[in-house]
C-alpha positions as CSV (number, residue, x, y, z in Angstrom):
1,M,187.9,64.4,78.8
2,L,185.7,63.3,81.8
3,T,187.5,62.0,85.3
4,Y,186.8,59.4,87.3
5,L,185.1,61.9,89.7
6,G,183.4,63.2,87.1
7,I,182.0,59.9,85.9
8,H,180.4,59.2,88.8
9,L,178.7,62.7,89.1
10,S,177.5,62.2,85.6
11,Y,176.2,58.2,84.9
12,T,176.5,56.6,88.5
13,I,175.2,59.1,91.4
14,P,172.3,60.8,89.7
15,I,171.1,56.9,89.1
16,I,171.3,56.2,92.2
17,G,169.4,58.9,93.4
18,V,166.5,58.2,91.2
19,L,166.7,54.4,92.4
20,T,166.2,55.8,96.0
21,L,163.4,58.3,95.1
22,I,162.3,54.7,93.6
23,T,162.5,52.8,96.8
24,R,162.2,54.8,99.4
25,P,159.1,53.9,101.0
26,F,160.3,50.5,101.2
27,I,163.5,51.4,101.9
28,N,163.2,50.2,106.0
29,R,165.5,50.2,108.6
30,L,166.5,46.4,107.7
31,E,167.3,47.2,104.3
32,I,169.6,50.2,105.0
33,F,171.1,48.1,107.5
34,K,171.9,45.3,104.7
35,I,172.7,47.6,102.1
36,G,175.8,49.5,104.7
37,C,176.6,45.7,105.5
38,I,177.0,44.6,101.8
39,T,178.9,48.1,101.0
40,A,180.9,47.5,104.1
41,A,181.7,44.0,103.4
42,A,182.5,44.8,99.5
43,V,185.3,47.7,99.8
44,L,187.2,45.4,102.7
45,Y,187.0,42.3,100.3
46,S,188.4,44.7,97.8
47,V,191.0,46.8,98.7
48,P,193.5,43.4,98.4
49,L,192.7,42.8,94.7
50,Y,192.2,46.3,93.6
51,N,195.6,46.8,94.7
52,Y,197.4,43.7,93.7
53,Y,196.3,44.2,90.0
54,V,197.4,47.7,90.2
55,Y,201.1,47.0,91.7
56,N,201.6,44.3,89.3
57,G,201.1,46.7,86.3
58,V,196.9,45.3,84.7
59,K,195.5,48.7,85.4
60,T,197.2,52.3,85.4
61,Y,195.9,55.8,86.2
62,S,196.6,58.9,85.1
63,P,197.6,61.3,88.1
64,E,195.8,64.0,86.7
65,S,192.5,62.1,86.0
66,V,192.1,61.5,90.0
67,L,191.6,63.3,93.4
68,A,193.9,61.3,95.3
69,V,195.5,57.1,95.9
70,I,195.6,55.5,98.7
71,G,198.0,52.5,98.8
72,N,197.9,52.0,94.7
73,V,194.6,52.8,93.8
74,P,192.7,56.0,93.3
75,V,189.9,57.1,95.7
76,E,187.4,57.2,93.3
77,E,187.9,53.3,92.6
78,Y,186.9,52.6,95.9
79,M,184.0,55.0,95.3
80,L,182.9,53.2,92.5
81,V,182.5,50.0,94.7
82,V,180.7,51.6,97.3
83,V,178.7,52.9,94.7
84,Q,178.2,49.7,92.9
85,S,177.0,48.1,95.9
86,V,174.6,51.0,96.8
87,L,173.0,51.2,93.2
88,T,172.9,47.1,92.6
89,S,171.1,46.8,96.3
90,L,168.6,49.5,95.4
91,W,168.0,47.8,91.7
92,A,167.8,44.1,93.6
93,S,165.5,45.5,96.0
94,M,162.6,46.4,93.4
95,F,162.4,42.6,92.4
96,V,163.2,40.8,95.5
97,L,161.7,41.9,98.4
98,W,158.1,41.3,97.4
99,S,158.3,37.2,98.0
100,T,157.9,35.9,101.6
101,P,161.0,34.4,102.5
102,C,160.1,31.4,104.1
103,L,158.4,30.6,100.8
104,N,161.7,30.2,99.2
105,F,163.5,27.6,101.9
106,N,164.1,24.2,100.7
107,Y,163.2,21.7,103.0
108,D,164.2,18.7,100.3
109,K,167.3,17.5,102.0
110,R,168.4,15.7,98.6
111,S,168.3,18.8,96.5
112,Y,169.1,20.7,99.0
113,Q,172.8,19.4,99.5
114,L,172.7,18.8,94.9
115,I,172.0,22.7,95.1
116,R,174.5,23.5,97.9
117,W,177.3,21.5,96.7
118,L,177.6,21.3,92.6
119,P,178.2,24.8,92.5
120,I,180.7,25.0,95.4
121,T,182.6,22.4,93.4
122,L,182.5,24.1,90.2
123,L,183.5,27.1,91.9
124,S,186.7,25.3,93.5
125,T,187.8,24.4,90.0
126,V,187.5,27.9,89.1
127,T,189.3,28.7,91.9
128,A,192.1,26.7,91.1
129,A,192.1,27.4,87.2
130,G,192.0,31.5,88.5
131,Y,195.5,30.6,90.4
132,T,197.2,29.0,87.9
133,M,196.3,32.0,85.6
134,V,197.9,34.3,88.3
135,V,200.6,32.4,89.3
136,S,201.5,31.9,85.1
137,A,201.6,35.8,84.7
138,Q,200.5,35.3,81.4
139,D,198.0,37.5,79.4
140,K,195.2,35.4,81.2
141,F,196.3,37.6,84.6
142,Y,193.5,39.9,85.4
143,L,190.9,37.2,84.5
144,G,193.1,35.2,86.8
145,C,193.1,37.6,89.7
146,V,189.2,38.1,89.4
147,L,188.4,34.6,89.2
148,L,190.9,33.8,92.3
149,W,189.4,36.8,94.3
150,A,185.7,36.4,93.8
151,S,185.2,32.6,93.8
152,P,185.8,32.2,97.4
153,A,183.0,34.7,98.2
154,I,180.8,33.1,96.2
155,M,181.6,29.8,97.6
156,I,180.5,30.8,101.0
157,M,177.7,33.3,99.8
158,W,176.7,30.1,98.0
159,Y,176.9,27.6,101.0
160,G,174.3,29.4,103.2
161,A,172.1,30.9,101.0
162,G,172.5,29.3,97.1
163,N,168.9,27.2,97.6
164,F,167.5,30.6,98.5
165,F,168.7,32.4,95.7
166,V,167.8,29.4,93.0
167,K,164.2,29.7,94.4
168,K,164.2,33.7,93.1
169,I,166.3,33.1,90.4
170,I,164.0,35.1,87.6
171,P,163.8,38.4,89.9
172,S,167.8,37.4,91.1
173,S,168.9,37.2,87.3
174,I,166.8,40.9,86.7
175,A,168.8,42.3,89.8
176,I,171.9,41.2,88.0
177,A,171.6,41.8,84.7
178,G,170.3,45.8,85.3
179,P,173.2,47.3,87.2
180,T,175.8,44.6,84.9
181,L,174.2,46.1,81.8
182,Y,174.6,49.4,83.2
183,M,178.1,49.1,84.1
184,C,179.1,48.0,80.9
185,W,177.5,51.1,79.2
186,I,179.2,53.9,81.2
187,H,182.9,51.9,81.0
188,W,181.6,51.8,76.7
189,M,180.9,55.6,77.2
190,T,184.0,56.5,79.5
191,A,186.4,54.4,76.9
192,K,185.2,56.5,73.9
193,N,185.5,59.7,75.3
194,H,189.2,58.7,76.5
195,N,189.8,58.5,72.7
196,N,190.0,54.2,73.1
197,S,187.8,52.0,70.6
198,G,185.0,51.5,73.3
199,V,185.4,47.9,72.8
200,L,184.3,46.1,76.1
201,A,187.1,43.7,76.7
202,L,185.7,40.2,77.9
203,E,187.3,40.5,81.2
204,E,185.8,43.8,82.4
205,L,182.1,42.1,81.2
206,L,182.7,39.2,83.3
207,F,184.1,41.4,86.6
208,F,180.8,43.9,86.2
209,F,178.5,40.5,86.2
210,V,180.5,38.5,89.1
211,T,180.9,41.4,91.4
212,N,177.1,42.7,90.7
213,L,176.4,38.8,91.3
214,M,178.3,39.0,94.9
215,V,176.0,42.0,96.0
216,V,172.8,40.3,94.8
217,L,174.2,37.1,96.0
218,A,175.1,38.8,99.7
219,G,171.2,40.3,99.7
220,S,170.0,36.6,99.4
221,C,172.0,35.9,102.1
222,Y,170.8,38.8,104.6
223,D,167.6,37.7,103.2
224,K,168.0,34.3,104.0
225,A,169.3,34.9,107.3
226,Y,166.0,37.4,108.5
227,G,163.6,34.9,106.8
228,M,165.0,32.1,109.5
229,I,164.6,34.5,112.2
230,V,161.2,35.6,111.5
231,T,160.4,32.5,111.0
232,Y,161.2,30.1,113.6
233,S,161.5,32.6,116.6
234,L,161.5,30.0,119.1
235,D,165.2,29.3,117.8
236,F,166.6,32.9,116.5
237,P,164.7,35.1,119.8
238,H,166.9,38.1,118.6
239,Q,164.7,40.7,116.7
240,F,166.7,43.3,114.6
241,S,169.2,45.7,116.2
242,V,172.2,47.2,115.2
243,S,174.6,45.1,117.6
244,W,176.5,42.1,117.4
245,R,174.3,39.7,119.2
246,F,172.0,40.7,115.9
247,V,174.5,40.0,113.9
248,R,175.9,36.6,115.6
249,Q,172.5,35.5,115.5
250,M,172.4,36.6,111.7
251,L,175.6,34.5,111.0
252,R,174.1,31.2,112.6
253,A,170.6,31.9,110.6
254,F,172.5,31.7,107.3
255,A,174.4,28.5,108.0
256,N,171.0,26.7,109.2
257,S,169.9,24.6,106.7
258,E,166.0,25.1,106.0
259,Y,165.8,20.8,105.9
260,S,166.9,20.5,109.2
261,T,164.3,23.0,110.5
262,P,160.4,21.7,111.1
263,S,158.5,22.3,107.2
264,A,154.8,22.4,109.2
265,V,156.2,25.9,110.2
266,T,156.0,27.1,106.8
267,Q,153.0,24.5,105.7
268,D,150.6,26.9,108.1
269,I,152.0,30.0,106.5
270,K,151.4,28.6,102.7
271,T,147.9,27.6,104.1
272,S,147.3,31.0,105.3
273,I,148.4,32.9,102.2
274,K,146.1,30.5,100.5
275,V,143.3,32.1,102.4
276,L,144.5,35.3,101.9
277,N,144.2,34.7,98.0
278,T,140.6,35.6,97.9
279,S,140.8,38.9,100.1
280,N,141.8,41.7,98.1
281,A,142.6,44.2,100.2
282,F,144.7,42.1,103.1
283,G,146.3,40.6,100.4
284,T,147.4,44.3,99.1
285,S,148.4,45.8,102.4
286,N,150.7,42.8,103.2
287,Y,153.1,43.6,100.4
288,L,154.0,47.8,101.8
289,F,155.6,46.1,105.3
290,H,158.9,44.2,105.6
291,A,159.5,40.3,105.3
292,G,158.8,40.1,109.3
293,I,155.7,42.3,109.7
294,R,154.3,41.1,106.5
295,L,154.9,37.4,107.9
296,D,152.7,38.2,110.9
297,L,149.9,40.0,109.5
298,I,149.5,37.3,106.7
299,I,149.2,35.0,109.8
300,L,146.6,37.2,111.7
301,Y,144.8,38.1,108.3
302,A,144.4,34.4,108.0
303,F,143.1,34.0,111.1
304,C,140.6,36.6,111.0
305,R,139.3,35.5,107.7
306,V,139.2,31.6,108.3
307,T,137.1,32.3,111.8
308,D,135.0,34.9,110.3
309,E,134.4,32.3,108.0
310,M,133.8,29.8,110.9
311,F,130.6,31.5,111.7
312,D,129.4,32.8,109.0
313,N,129.1,29.8,106.9
314,R,125.7,27.7,106.5
315,T,126.8,24.9,108.9
316,D,124.5,23.5,112.1
317,E,124.2,26.2,114.7
318,K,125.0,23.6,117.1
319,K,128.5,22.9,115.6
320,K,129.2,26.8,115.3
321,K,129.0,27.1,118.9
322,L,130.8,24.2,119.8
323,K,133.7,25.8,117.9
324,L,133.1,29.4,119.3
325,E,133.8,27.4,122.9
326,L,136.5,25.7,121.5
327,S,138.1,28.8,120.4
328,K,137.7,30.4,123.5
329,Q,139.5,27.1,125.1
330,F,142.2,27.9,122.7
331,I,142.5,31.8,123.7
332,S,142.8,30.6,127.7
333,E,145.4,28.1,126.9
334,V,147.4,30.5,124.7
335,F,147.3,33.2,127.2
336,A,147.1,31.4,130.6
337,D,150.5,33.0,132.1
338,R,149.4,36.9,131.1
339,K,148.8,39.1,134.2
340,S,147.1,41.5,132.6
341,D,144.5,42.3,129.2
342,Y,147.9,43.7,127.3
343,D,150.4,41.6,129.1
344,V,152.8,40.8,126.2
345,K,156.2,38.5,126.2
346,R,159.6,40.4,124.4
347,T,161.3,36.6,124.4
348,P,159.9,33.9,122.2
349,Q,157.9,31.5,124.1
350,E,156.6,28.1,123.1
351,V,152.7,27.6,124.1
352,N,151.9,23.8,125.1
353,I,148.3,22.9,123.8
354,D,146.5,19.7,123.4
355,W,145.7,19.8,119.7
356,K,143.9,16.9,120.4
357,K,140.7,18.0,121.6
358,Y,140.7,20.5,118.7
359,E,141.5,18.1,115.5
360,S,137.6,16.4,116.3
361,V,136.3,19.6,115.5
362,F,138.0,22.0,113.1
363,T,139.0,21.6,109.4
364,E,142.5,21.2,108.6
365,V,142.6,25.1,107.3
366,E,141.3,26.4,110.5
367,L,143.7,24.0,112.6
368,S,146.9,25.7,110.2
369,S,145.5,29.2,111.3
370,Y,145.5,28.3,114.9
371,R,148.7,26.3,114.7
372,A,150.2,29.2,113.0
373,V,148.4,32.2,115.3
374,S,150.1,29.9,118.5
375,R,153.6,30.2,117.6
376,I,153.1,34.6,117.8
377,A,150.8,34.6,120.4
378,F,154.0,35.7,122.5
379,F,154.3,38.9,121.6
380,L,150.5,39.6,121.2
381,P,147.8,40.5,124.3
382,R,145.1,38.7,124.8
383,K,142.5,40.8,125.2
384,P,141.6,41.7,121.4
385,F,141.5,38.0,120.8
386,E,138.5,37.7,123.5
387,E,137.1,41.0,121.7
388,L,136.9,39.3,118.3
389,F,135.4,36.3,119.9
390,A,132.9,38.3,121.5
391,G,132.2,40.0,118.2
392,Y,131.6,36.6,116.6
393,Q,129.1,35.3,119.8
394,W,127.3,38.4,118.5
395,D,126.9,37.1,115.1
396,L,125.5,33.7,116.4
397,E,123.1,35.0,118.9
398,F,121.8,37.3,115.8
399,R,122.1,40.2,118.2
400,L,120.3,43.4,117.0
401,V,122.3,46.9,116.6
402,R,119.8,49.1,118.5
403,N,121.7,52.2,118.7
404,E,125.4,53.7,117.7
405,N,127.0,52.7,120.8
406,D,126.0,49.0,119.9
407,L,127.3,49.8,116.7
408,M,131.0,50.7,118.1
409,L,130.8,48.5,120.7
410,Y,130.3,45.6,117.6
411,T,133.3,47.4,115.5
412,T,135.2,47.4,118.5
413,Y,135.2,43.7,118.7
414,V,135.3,42.6,115.4
415,A,137.8,45.1,113.7
416,G,139.3,47.3,116.3
417,S,140.7,44.0,117.9
418,I,142.3,43.8,114.9
419,G,144.0,47.1,114.8
420,A,145.4,46.6,117.9
421,L,146.9,43.3,116.9
422,C,148.5,45.0,113.7
423,L,150.0,47.5,116.1
424,Y,151.4,44.8,118.5
425,V,153.2,43.0,115.8
426,M,155.2,46.4,114.3
427,M,156.3,47.1,117.7
428,Y,157.3,43.8,118.2
429,R,158.8,43.2,114.5
430,Y,160.0,46.4,114.3
431,G,163.1,46.0,116.3
432,N,164.4,45.6,119.7
433,D,166.4,48.4,120.1
434,I,163.3,50.9,119.5
435,N,162.0,52.0,122.8
436,D,159.6,54.9,121.5
437,L,156.9,52.2,120.4
438,V,156.5,50.8,123.3
439,D,156.3,53.7,125.3
440,K,153.8,54.9,123.3
441,A,152.1,51.7,123.5
442,D,149.2,52.7,125.2
443,Y,148.4,55.6,123.4
444,L,148.7,53.9,119.7
445,T,146.6,50.9,121.1
446,K,143.7,53.9,121.4
447,Y,143.6,54.8,118.0
448,A,144.6,51.8,116.8
449,Y,141.2,50.2,117.6
450,K,139.9,53.4,116.3
451,I,141.2,52.9,112.6
452,G,140.1,49.1,112.9
453,Q,136.6,50.9,113.7
454,G,136.4,53.2,110.9
455,L,137.7,50.0,108.4
456,Q,134.7,48.2,109.3
457,L,132.0,50.8,109.3
458,V,133.2,51.1,105.4
459,N,132.9,47.6,105.3
460,I,129.1,47.4,106.8
461,A,128.5,51.0,104.3
462,R,129.7,48.3,101.2
463,D,127.4,45.1,102.5
464,L,124.2,46.7,103.9
465,V,122.6,44.0,100.7
466,T,125.1,41.2,101.2
467,D,124.7,40.7,104.9
468,S,121.0,41.1,104.4
469,E,120.5,38.8,101.6
470,S,123.6,35.7,102.7
471,L,123.1,35.7,106.3
472,G,119.6,38.0,107.2
473,R,121.5,40.5,109.2
474,C,121.9,44.2,109.8
475,Y,124.6,46.5,111.4
476,F,123.4,49.6,111.0
477,P,121.4,51.3,113.9
478,A,117.7,50.6,114.0
479,E,117.7,53.9,116.1
480,Y,118.9,55.7,112.7
481,M,116.0,53.7,110.5
482,D,113.3,55.5,109.0
483,D,110.6,52.7,109.9
484,E,112.7,50.6,112.6
485,K,110.3,47.7,112.5
486,E,109.6,47.4,109.0
487,D,112.9,47.9,107.7
488,L,114.2,45.4,110.0
489,R,111.7,42.9,109.0
490,I,113.2,43.6,105.5
491,L,116.6,43.3,106.0
492,C,116.7,40.4,108.5
493,Q,113.8,38.2,107.6
494,E,112.9,38.7,104.1
495,K,116.3,39.2,103.0
496,N,115.3,41.4,100.5
497,P,117.2,44.8,101.2
498,R,116.6,45.9,97.1
499,S,112.9,46.4,98.0
500,L,114.1,49.4,100.4
501,G,114.7,51.2,97.5
502,N,118.4,52.9,96.5
503,K,117.4,56.2,97.7
504,K,117.1,54.5,101.5
505,L,120.3,52.0,100.8
506,K,122.4,55.3,99.9
507,K,121.1,57.2,102.7
508,Y,121.9,54.1,105.5
509,S,125.4,53.7,103.7
510,S,126.2,57.5,103.9
511,K,125.4,57.3,107.5
512,M,128.1,54.6,108.1
513,I,130.6,56.6,105.6
514,Q,130.1,59.8,107.9
515,L,131.0,58.1,111.2
516,A,133.9,55.8,109.0
517,N,135.1,59.2,108.3
518,K,134.9,60.5,111.9
519,Q,136.9,57.5,113.1
520,Q,139.7,57.9,110.3
521,F,139.7,61.7,111.6
522,E,140.4,61.1,114.9
523,S,143.0,58.6,114.6
524,V,144.7,59.0,111.8
525,G,146.8,61.8,113.4
526,A,148.6,59.2,115.8
527,I,150.5,57.7,112.7
528,K,152.5,60.7,113.0
529,C,154.0,58.7,116.2
530,L,155.4,55.6,113.9
531,P,158.3,55.0,112.5
532,Q,159.0,57.1,109.5
533,D,159.6,53.7,107.4
534,L,156.2,52.6,108.9
535,I,153.9,55.8,108.3
536,G,154.1,55.4,104.3
537,S,152.7,51.7,104.5
538,V,150.0,52.2,107.5
539,L,148.3,54.7,105.4
540,A,148.6,53.1,102.7
541,S,146.5,49.9,103.7
542,T,144.2,51.8,105.3
543,E,143.5,53.9,102.0
544,V,143.2,51.4,99.8
545,Y,140.2,50.0,102.2
546,R,139.2,53.2,102.3
547,G,139.0,53.4,98.2
548,L,135.7,51.4,98.5
549,I,134.2,55.0,99.6
550,K,134.3,56.6,96.2
551,I,133.3,53.9,94.6
552,I,130.0,53.3,96.7
553,Q,129.5,57.4,96.6
554,S,130.0,57.8,92.6
555,C,127.7,55.0,91.6
556,P,124.4,56.1,91.1
557,I,122.5,52.7,91.9
558,Y,123.6,51.0,95.8
559,P,126.2,48.7,94.6
560,T,125.5,45.1,95.6
561,R,129.1,44.9,96.9
562,A,131.7,47.7,96.1
563,S,135.6,46.5,95.1
564,L,138.6,48.3,93.3
565,S,140.0,46.9,90.7
566,N,143.5,46.3,90.5
567,W,144.5,49.5,88.9
568,N,142.8,51.4,91.4
569,K,144.1,50.4,94.0
570,L,148.0,50.4,92.6
571,L,147.1,54.1,92.1
572,I,145.9,55.0,95.5
573,V,149.0,53.3,96.9
574,L,151.4,55.1,94.9
575,N,149.5,58.0,95.7
576,T,149.5,57.7,99.6
577,L,153.2,56.3,99.4
578,Y,154.9,58.7,97.5
579,I,152.6,62.0,98.4
580,K,150.4,61.7,100.2
581,S,152.5,60.3,103.0
582,I,154.8,63.3,103.2
583,Q,152.8,65.3,105.4
584,Y,152.6,63.1,108.0
585,I,156.5,62.5,108.2
586,F,158.2,65.8,108.0
């Protein structure tokens, strides 16, 4: 006959171990804090209920089957609360982590109030019914205890996060159903083991469902509150830290109704996401980071995509130059108060920009992207933005890449700068109580540039044909060409790169890959300086991009534009997160 401890050792703790291994790459310090808060709240809230129904004889325990008793309840029963909270939270994380929080906000006041108050009204009736059952002390006493205990907590959580929960109803339902069915199965198995009929009482089924609902709903409360913080940084200025200040801000964000905040902020983010729908590399890497970093990377990547298309499209050169000058003015306005190239603010600050002069020149998508960047610019440095637009000016002037020095300067402008910006996103969003990242900012920035350069060199290796055919450009250094004058004429004037022959295209591409590998080799060691729960995500996001190298090298004929299938990207991500990243953690 299994003891209560034996049940945990046989059925619950092993599953927690498996779930921990599966979710390890995605369980960052925010998730650990969330699970800890949910578990602590669950234990504190369960103590009165458990003691009350044992005191009233609803449940009895055989002394020989338990280790010890605290109050009226065996310690294993308290252990079950901890185990169930952790198990359900880990299971839920596999389904609810992937959407950007602000996409689950409800800005329609009428539907928001309906979704909020209708269930609360119903739960008020359930609470009264539960009280009646408890007072009457009839055969529904246990059911009444569960309803009276659970309903008030669910009402409080629903008040702040009910709309958020409803927006994620499908993954949330899966998050509830899995642990509920598993806990029911454990109960059935142990009942049979104790020579009972194995029939699961309706009250027990309800208890498992309700408790798992409470855990998942508590997770939604946390996610909604943190989503408000990262979306509206001006209103919620404190980044994550294990402190009462952060907890108080989370409670305020939890109670805040989304419809009372400006929806234009989320609308600009939605536009950024639409821009990135056509970018497989960017789209994949976004999901590898926690919600705060992911949101800012979406904004930055979309800005880079929008500006790149702005200066690569077929509009007249005069309009491109006007947009470039206005973009430089935008950077000057946003960073007007900075004292140095990499001076950043730790406290959110609103930037006052006269958008009227931009509205007549930029498209609505471009304006949306610029507005989104202006909201997060306070923690970003000025220099990388200036370098990015210096790269665009290089393209507009059709400046030739004469040698390797030119090549490295150009890749610094258009890609190294993006690597630096991504680093500053991580330094800010990772948390205010981590100073180690800030102390290593200069060192990490240097190698963030190199990582960006390496990825851009892969881009150049992939796009020799498309850059020539579509834009009449060549980024392969002229000094490395077999016949500089003739090759440049074919690539930039005739726009007929295939006439160079497959052997030469593969040769030029291989040279770019060699340079990319060099940058990767020199910079990848710096990833070890990042927090452990960022290492796998950073590695995976670069490896997905570098996966193009194998496609280029394995193809007998130089591909027009190499790309990875979704299956190949998934394999690269899984291999990096679960296997390759381990060498950088230990």
